[in-house]
C-alpha positions in Angstrom: 83.2 225.8 -41.9 86.4 228.2 -42.7 87.2 227.1 -45.9 85.4 229.7 -48.9 85.1 226.6 -51.2 83.1 224.3 -48.8 80.9 227.5 -47.7 80.0 228.3 -51.4 79.6 224.8 -52.2 77.1 224.2 -49.5 75.4 227.5 -50.2 74.9 226.2 -53.7 72.6 223.6 -52.9 68.8 224.3 -52.3 68.1 225.7 -49.1 65.8 222.1 -48.2 68.8 220.2 -48.1 71.5 222.3 -47.1 71.2 221.4 -43.4 71.1 217.8 -44.4 74.4 217.7 -46.1 76.2 220.4 -43.8 78.0 217.9 -41.7 79.1 216.0 -44.8 80.6 219.2 -46.3 82.3 220.0 -42.9 83.7 216.3 -42.9 85.1 216.9 -46.4 86.9 220.0 -45.3 88.3 218.3 -42.4 89.6 215.5 -44.6 91.0 217.9 -47.4 93.1 219.4 -44.5 94.1 216.1 -43.3 94.9 215.0 -46.7 97.0 218.4 -47.3 99.0 217.6 -44.1 99.7 213.9 -45.0 101.1 215.2 -48.6 103.2 217.7 -46.7 104.6 215.0 -44.3 105.2 212.5 -47.2 107.2 215.2 -49.0 109.4 215.9 -45.7 109.8 212.3 -45.1 110.9 211.7 -49.0 113.1 214.7 -48.8 114.8 213.3 -45.7 115.1 209.6 -46.8 117.0 210.9 -50.3 119.2 213.2 -48.0 120.1 210.4 -45.7 120.7 208.1 -48.8 123.0 210.7 -50.3 125.4 211.0 -46.9 125.5 207.4 -46.5 126.6 206.9 -50.3 128.9 209.7 -49.8 130.6 207.7 -46.6 130.6 204.3 -48.3 132.4 205.9 -51.1 134.9 207.4 -48.9 135.3 204.3 -47.0 135.6 202.5 -50.2 138.5 204.7 -51.2 140.6 204.6 -48.3 140.3 200.8 -48.1 141.5 200.7 -51.7 144.4 203.0 -51.1 145.2 201.1 -47.6 145.4 197.9 -49.8 148.4 196.3 -51.3 149.3 197.4 -55.0 148.5 193.4 -56.2 145.1 193.5 -54.3 143.7 196.8 -55.6 141.0 196.9 -58.1 140.9 199.3 -61.2 137.8 201.6 -60.9 136.1 203.1 -63.5 
């Protein structure tokens, strides 16, 4: 085990059961690392999606403004 927390947790058990639960604690440590990685990936994906949405929104507003200026005066819609 590499994490001090999990080593201390295993050491806190009575010696008679440490060997029995050692693999469980190792699996918990690996699961914790996997969960941390999944959270990092989720945050990255969420930020990337937000940035993509902002860019798409700006592009659509720009296109709408261009089309509005190109429209005939009687076809223009007032925007607020």
